[in-house]
C-alpha positions in Angstrom: 0.1 -24.5 15.6 -3.4 -23.9 16.9 -4.7 -21.9 14.0 -3.8 -22.6 10.4 -4.3 -19.2 9.0 -1.3 -17.5 7.4 -0.1 -14.8 5.1 2.8 -15.9 3.0 5.0 -13.0 1.8 6.9 -13.7 -1.4 10.0 -11.5 -1.0 11.5 -12.6 -4.3 8.3 -11.3 -6.1 8.7 -8.1 -4.2 12.2 -7.7 -5.4 11.2 -8.5 -9.0 8.4 -5.9 -8.8 11.0 -3.3 -7.8 13.1 -4.3 -10.8 10.0 -3.9 -13.0 9.4 -0.4 -11.6 13.0 0.5 -12.6 12.4 -0.9 -16.1 9.3 1.3 -16.4 11.1 4.5 -15.0 14.8 3.9 -15.9 15.9 7.5 -15.5 14.2 8.0 -12.1 15.3 7.3 -8.6 12.8 5.1 -6.7 11.2 5.9 -3.3 9.6 2.7 -2.1 6.5 3.7 -0.2 6.1 1.3 2.7 3.5 3.1 4.9 0.8 1.3 6.8 3.3 -1.5 7.8 4.4 -2.0 4.3 0.8 -2.1 3.0 0.2 -4.8 5.6 3.1 -7.0 4.4 5.4 -6.2 7.4 7.5 -3.0 7.4 10.9 -4.4 8.3 10.8 -7.5 6.1 9.7 -5.5 3.0 12.2 -2.8 3.6 15.1 -5.3 3.8 13.8 -6.9 0.6 13.6 -3.5 -1.1 17.1 -2.5 -0.1 17.7 -1.8 -3.8 15.4 1.2 -3.6 16.9 4.7 -3.3 14.7 5.8 -0.4 11.7 4.8 1.6 8.5 6.7 2.2 6.5 6.4 5.4 3.6 8.2 7.0 4.6 8.2 10.6 7.8 8.9 12.6 7.2 5.7 14.5 7.6 3.8 11.2 10.9 5.6 10.6 12.1 4.6 14.0 11.3 1.0 13.3 13.3 1.2 10.0 16.3 2.7 11.6 16.2 0.2 14.5 16.1 -2.6 11.8 19.3 -1.2 10.3 17.9 0.6 7.3 20.3 3.4 6.4 18.7 4.7 3.2 16.9 8.0 3.1 13.5 7.9 4.7 10.9 10.5 3.8 8.1 11.4 6.1 5.3 11.8 3.6 2.7 13.5 5.7 5.3 15.7 7.3 5.9 16.6 10.9 3.0 17.7 13.2 4.5 19.6 16.1 7.8 21.3 17.1 8.8 18.3 19.2 9.1 16.2 16.1 11.9 18.2 14.7 14.7 16.9 17.0 13.5 13.4 16.0 13.9 14.2 12.4 17.5 15.2 13.1 18.3 12.2 15.2 16.8 9.8 12.8 18.2 11.6 9.7 14.8 11.9 8.1 13.6 13.8 5.1 10.3 15.5 5.6 7.5 16.8 3.4 6.6 20.4 4.1 3.1 21.0 2.9 1.7 23.8 5.0 2.4 27.3 6.4 2.3 26.0 10.0 5.2 23.7 9.3 7.2 26.6 7.8 6.5 28.6 10.9 7.6 25.8 13.2 10.9 25.4 11.3 11.5 29.1 11.4 10.9 29.2 15.2 12.9 26.1 16.0 16.1 26.5 17.9 17.9 23.6 16.2 21.6 23.4 15.6 22.7 22.4 12.1 25.6 20.5 13.5 23.0 18.0 14.9 22.0 17.3 11.3 20.2 19.3 8.6 16.7 18.3 7.7 16.1 17.5 4.0 12.8 19.1 2.9 10.4 18.0 0.2 8.2 21.0 -0.7 4.7 19.8 -1.6 2.4 21.7 -3.9 -1.3 21.3 -4.3 -2.0 21.1 -8.1 -5.5 19.6 -7.8 -5.6 16.8 -5.3 -6.7 19.4 -2.7 -5.4 17.4 0.2 -1.9 18.4 1.2 0.3 21.1 -0.3 0.9 24.8 -0.7 -1.1 26.5 -3.4 0.9 26.4 -6.6 1.2 30.2 -6.7 2.8 30.1 -3.3 5.6 27.8 -4.4 8.2 30.5 -4.9 7.7 32.1 -1.5 7.7 28.8 0.4 10.8 27.6 -1.4 12.6 30.9 -0.5 11.7 30.6 3.1 13.0 27.0 3.3 16.2 28.0 1.5 16.8 30.7 4.1 16.8 28.3 7.0 20.2 27.0 8.1 18.6 23.8 9.5 17.2 22.8 6.1 19.5 20.9 3.7 20.7 22.5 0.5 18.6 20.3 -1.8 14.9 21.0 -1.6 12.9 18.5 -3.5 9.7 19.6 -5.3 6.7 17.3 -5.3 2.9 17.0 -5.9 0.4 14.2 -5.8 -1.7 13.1 -8.8 -5.4 12.6 -8.1 -6.5 10.7 -11.2 -3.3 9.0 -12.6 -5.2 5.7 -12.5 -7.3 7.0 -15.4 -4.9 6.8 -18.3 -7.1 8.9 -20.6 -7.7 11.7 -18.0 -6.9 15.2 -19.1 -6.8 16.2 -15.4 -3.3 14.6 -14.9 -2.0 16.7 -17.8 -3.5 19.8 -16.1 -1.8 18.9 -12.8 1.5 18.4 -14.6 1.1 21.8 -16.3 0.4 23.6 -13.0 3.3 21.9 -11.4 5.7 22.8 -14.2 4.5 26.4 -14.2 4.8 26.7 -10.4 8.3 25.3 -10.3 9.9 26.5 -13.5 12.1 29.0 -11.7 12.9 26.8 -8.7 15.9 24.4 -8.4 15.7 20.9 -7.0 14.7 17.4 -8.0 11.1 16.8 -9.0 8.6 14.0 -8.0 5.1 13.5 -9.3 4.6 9.9 -10.0 2.7 7.5 -7.7 2.2 3.8 -8.6 -0.4 4.4 -11.4 1.7 7.2 -12.9 4.7 5.0 -13.0 2.7 2.5 -15.1 0.8 4.9 -17.3 2.2 8.4 -17.4 5.9 8.3 -18.3 6.0 12.1 -18.7 5.5 12.3 -14.9 8.5 10.2 -13.9 10.9 13.1 -13.4 13.7 12.7 -10.9 11.9 10.5 -8.3 9.0 8.1 -8.6 7.0 7.0 -5.5 5.5 3.5 -6.1 3.5 1.9 -3.2 0.8 -0.6 -4.1 2.5 -1.6 -7.3 5.5 -2.9 -5.5 3.2 -5.4 -3.7 1.6 -6.5 -6.9 -1.7 -4.7 -6.1 -3.7 -3.4 -9.0 -3.6 0.4 -9.2 -5.6 0.8 -12.3 -9.3 -0.2 -12.2 -10.1 -3.2 -14.3 -6.5 -4.0 -15.1 -4.7 -6.6 -13.0 -1.1 -5.9 -11.8 0.1 -8.8 -13.9 -0.8 -6.9 -17.0 2.0 -4.6 -16.2 4.5 -7.3 -15.3 3.9 -7.2 -11.5 3.4 -10.2 -9.2 1.2 -10.7 -6.1 3.4 -10.6 -3.0 0.9 -11.7 -0.3 -1.0 -15.0 -0.3 -3.6 -15.3 2.4 -4.5 -18.9 3.2 -6.0 -21.2 5.7 -7.3 -24.8 5.9 -10.5 -26.7 5.9 -11.4 -27.8 9.4 -14.8 -29.5 8.7 -16.8 -30.7 5.8 -20.6 -30.9 6.2 -23.5 -32.1 4.1 -26.6 -30.0 4.0 -30.0 -30.7 2.5 -32.2 -28.4 0.4 -33.8 -25.7 2.5 -31.0 -25.7 5.1 -29.6 -22.3 6.0 -25.9 -21.7 6.5 -24.4 -19.2 8.9 -25.8 -16.3 11.0 -29.1 -14.9 10.0 -29.9 -17.7 7.5 -28.9 -15.5 4.6 -27.8 -18.4 2.5 -30.3 -21.3 1.9 -29.2 -24.4 0.1 -31.3 -25.0 -3.1 -30.0 -28.6 -3.5 -27.9 -31.1 -1.5 -24.6 -29.5 -0.9 -21.2 -30.1 0.7 -20.0 -27.1 2.7 -16.4 -26.8 3.9 -15.8 -24.7 7.0 -12.5 -22.9 7.0 -10.5 -21.3 9.8 -10.6 -17.7 8.8 -13.0 -14.8 9.4 -13.2 -11.0 10.0 -11.1 -11.5 13.2 -8.2 -12.3 10.8 -8.9 -9.5 8.5 -11.1 -11.2 5.9 -13.8 -8.7 5.0 -17.0 -9.2 6.8 -18.9 -7.5 4.0 -17.9 -10.1 1.5 -21.2 -11.6 0.4 -22.1 -15.2 -0.5 -20.6 -15.9 -3.8 -17.2 -14.2 -3.1 -14.4 -16.1 -4.9 -12.1 -18.5 -3.1 -9.7 -21.2 -4.2 -9.4 -24.7 -2.8 -7.3 -27.5 -4.3 -6.4 -25.1 -7.1 -10.1 -24.7 -8.1 -12.2 -21.6 -7.8 -15.4 -21.9 -5.8 -17.5 -19.5 -3.7 -18.2 -18.5 -0.2 -21.7 -19.2 1.3 -23.4 -17.3 4.2 -22.1 -14.5 6.3 -18.5 -14.2 7.2 -18.0 -15.0 10.9 -15.3 -13.7 13.2 -13.3 -17.0 13.0 -14.9 -19.1 10.3 -15.9 -19.0 6.7 -18.1 -21.5 4.8 -17.4 -22.4 1.2 -19.2 -24.4 -1.4 -17.4 -27.6 -2.3 -20.3 -29.5 -3.8 -18.5 -29.8 -7.1 -15.3 -30.8 -5.4 -16.0 -34.2 -3.8 -12.2 -34.8 -3.1 -12.0 -31.8 -0.6 -11.4 -33.0 2.9 -10.3 -31.7 6.3 -6.8 -30.3 6.2 -6.9 -29.0 2.6 -5.3 -25.6 1.9 -7.6 -22.7 0.9 -6.4 -19.5 -0.8 -8.4 -16.4 0.1 -6.3 -14.2 -2.2 -2.8 -14.3 -3.7 -1.1 -16.1 -6.5 -4.2 -18.0 -7.8 -6.8 -15.3 -6.9 -6.1 -11.6 -7.3 -7.0 -9.8 -4.1 -8.9 -7.2 -6.2 -11.6 -9.8 -7.0 -12.3 -10.3 -3.3 -12.1 -6.5 -2.7 -14.6 -5.9 -5.4 -17.0 -8.5 -4.0 -16.7 -6.7 -0.6 -17.2 -3.2 -2.0 -13.7 -2.1 -1.1 -10.1 -1.9 -2.5 -7.2 -4.3 -2.3 -5.2 -1.9 -0.1 -7.7 -2.1 2.6 -7.6 -5.8 2.6 -3.9 -6.3 2.8 -3.6 -3.5 5.4 -6.3 -5.1 7.5 -4.7 -8.5 8.3 -4.8 -8.8 12.1 -2.1 -9.8 14.5 -3.3 -13.4 15.1 -2.5 -14.3 11.5 0.9 -16.0 11.1 3.2 -14.3 8.6 5.6 -16.5 6.6 8.3 -15.5 4.2 9.3 -17.3 1.0 
């Protein structure tokens, strides 16, 4: 092992998080959203661990191909929908559900020369109730639903869905407005309903409906600002760690790292660790970002390098070469590191690079 940097994925914690989601939404089916390589945790490994889910949600057909190749037989929903007519035979071959969110997709389905005996495509009709990203206008729901219903290639069950823009704000009236628009638009339409993303699963039980679509919550990521996932009974799944590879003493006035941005104001012990932005640790994390060594919190010092990160171990005289360091995980919520770097936890877990070893426990 030439580089001691690793991401440890706790699959038992992932399974427990799924059970917790089911406790919170006991009357709903669960679509486990595993896009972006399972939020950076590894698509195939997390899908196998989440085999108790009712379906999986992905953003790309290539992800669906990987899941089928890995033996995943559950329903797979293409959340961003298909892009071109050539995608449609793939949907049939892979037995994929697809979101239909735009007139252009309806037109492609209507023009397609597909045979139903090759497999019917299950459609999820997406409505825009206020996110203003993907979805038919709410007042076009009936017409779009009728056109889908008329297509022999489309399965009998058409699911109805929308996406909530502010569900992480538990006191937001906007979520109630979106729900009201959705209910009005779909009142005369048949089919299962789906509104709830991770935050809505946690804080808006009235949105749970027939299907919930948790993503970040499954991985123990905070989906509500200022409230850790543990507050909702969820556990961190990824622990990013490395080791100390050098310990140096510096005198007052000595600068550490590129640009001399950190200058010691007293005699200090600085541990150099084998991690940097080349591994996915955020380069914008400033001096003072939290880190854990020997179970004790301390801070980073100086700029993040491509391969190395300096930490202050002045108050930890027992720290030595070879000691484990946790960048985020069980002892340090990833959200704290993300906040220091001016980003969100999703970006950090999704940004782990290929040279980091992944381990399962």
